[in-house]
N, C-alpha and C positions, 0 to 999 in steps of 0.2 A: 830706739826704733821710731821711725816716722809714724804719724797717725794714719790710721786706716780710713781711706775715703769710703763714702757710702752712697750708693745709688738705689733709689726706690723706683722700681719699674712698673709700668702698667697704670700710671696715674690717669684718672678719668674725671675727677671732681675737684672743686675748689677746696673742700674739706681735706681731702687727701694731700693735695698740693701743699697747703699751708701746714699740715701736720708734718710733712717731710721737711719743709724749709725751717719750721720753728724748732724741730727736733735736731737740726744740725746736719741734715743730708746735704751732700755736695752736688748731687745731680738727681734729676727725675727723668724717667723714661716715658715716652708716649708711644703706644703700640700702633703701628700702621699696617699690621698684618690682619687682613680682614677676617680670617678664620679664627682669630683669637677671641676669647671672651673679654679680653681687655682692649679690644680695638677701639680706637677713637679717630674720627675723621680729622684730617689735618686742619680743617677750618676751626674745629672745636679745640684742638690742641693749641693752635696759635692763640686763641683767647686765653687759655690757661697759662701759656708761656709768657704772655705779656704781664702776668701777675707775679712772676717770680721776682724775689728780691735780688739785689746785686750779688754776684759771685756764686749763685746757684745755677748750674748749667742744665740745659734741656738736651735730651738725647732722643732722636727719632729712631725708632726700631723697625727694621725691615727684615724680610726673609725672601731671598731670591727675587728682588724686584727687577723689572726691566729698567734700562736707563731712563726711558720715558716716564715710567711709574715713579721712580725716584725723583726725577726732575719736577714732575707735577706736584708731588708732596712737598718737596723742598722749596718750591716757589711760593706755596701757601704758608708753610710753617718752616722757616729756615732755622733749624735747631743748631745748637753749638757743636754737637757731635752726631755722627751717624753710627748706629749699631747694626751690623749685618749678621743675622742669626740663621742663615741658610747654608747652602752649598756653593756660595759665590766663588768665582775664580779671581785671579789677580786682575784681569782686565776689568771686571765689574767693580772690584774694590777700588781700582784707580778712578773709574768713572764716578764713583760716589765719594771719593776723597777730596781733600785730605781729612784728617781727624776722624778716621774710622776706628770704631771698636769692633774688632772681628771676633765673633763668638765661635767656639769649637766645642763639640761634645766630647767629654772625657772618655777615652778608650785607652786602656793601658798599653795596647799594642801600637797605637798610632800617636799618642799625645806628644811624644818627643819630636816626631816629624812635623806634627802640626805647629808646635811652638817654633821650630826652626823655620818652617815655611813662612809663617806670618811675621815672625821676627825680622825676616829679611825684606819685608815689604814696606817701602817708604811711606805709603799712605795709611798704614796702620799705626794708630797712636797707642793702642793697648789691646791685649788679648783677653777675652772673657772666656773662662772655662766653666762649662755647665755640665750637670749630670744627665741632661736630656737634650732634646732639640729645642727646649725652651718652655718655661712656664709650668712644668709638671712637678716641680719640687722634688727631684730625685737627688739624694746625697750620693757621693762617690768616694773613692779611696783618696782622702786628703793626703795621706802620707806619701803615696806614689807621686802626686803632683808636687809636694813640698821639695822632693829631691831634685826637681827640675827648675824651680822658680828662679833661683839665684843665677843660673846659667842663661836664662832667657834675656834677650836684648830689649824686650818691651815689658812695660808694666803688666802684671797679671791681676785681673779682676776675678774673684771667686764667686761663683753662683751655684745654685742647685740645692734645694731643700734647706736653705738657711732660715733660721728664725731666732727669736730672742733667746731661746733656750740652748742653742748649739753654736751660735756664731762666735762666741768667745773661744771655744775649743778649736773651731776652724781657723781663727786668726792665729792662735798660738801654734797650731800645727803647720800651717802653710806660710804665714807671714806675707799675705798678698798685699799688693798696692791698694786694692779696694775690694769691697764686697757688694754684691747685687742681690736684692731681695724683691720678690713679687708675691708668690703664693704664701710665703711665710708671714706676711702681714695682712692676710685675708681670713675672715671667719666664714665668708661666703665667697665661692669662687668668682673672681673678677671684681670683687668689691673690697677696696682697701679699708682697713680699720685704723682710725687715727691713734687709738691707744696702743695697738700692736706696732705701729710705725715708731711711736715714741719709745716703746720698750726695746725695740730692735736697735735703734740708734743709741740708747743708753747702754745697752749691752756691748756695743762696739767700743764706745768711749771707755767703759770700764775695763775691757780687755786691753786697750791701749795703755791704760794707766798701770 
């Protein structure tokens, strides 16, 4: 089994950034959704992005941006990947591409169609499956997703309620390309805890072993 990639989302401070990088995270997410408690202005995100060590990627996270809103943020903070966490259509995904991580909310009635839809989109690099519309820490039926992962043409990133205590079980059940954590490494909503980040990354590596 290939190792599971780790993304820590909602990074807002140097301490959290370095905790993620030092613990072996492959990517960090900067939240550009203004209604989120993890929102960070692109100017501040760029300052943090410039501190990332080599081979750790930055992900700019949006939800239903206009092309102008996306372009303005991208001009200030040109992240390596763009995560779209709203109800974006193919036209908007293409405008924000390439290298888009398209997030979908898990619904047993629609997840198969969602994976097919975004698997067919050239500008989508990976599909993130969440238990909510994002950042609420809601676990869903991993077994139902597991049956669909192998047939999907794009890498699957698992999100939704993951933490150091359950991520190993999630990895064993789903075998995703990567896992994404946000609220699961916070003791206070919106504030990352370096110790929880380290514990989460350690749990992922242990699951891989």
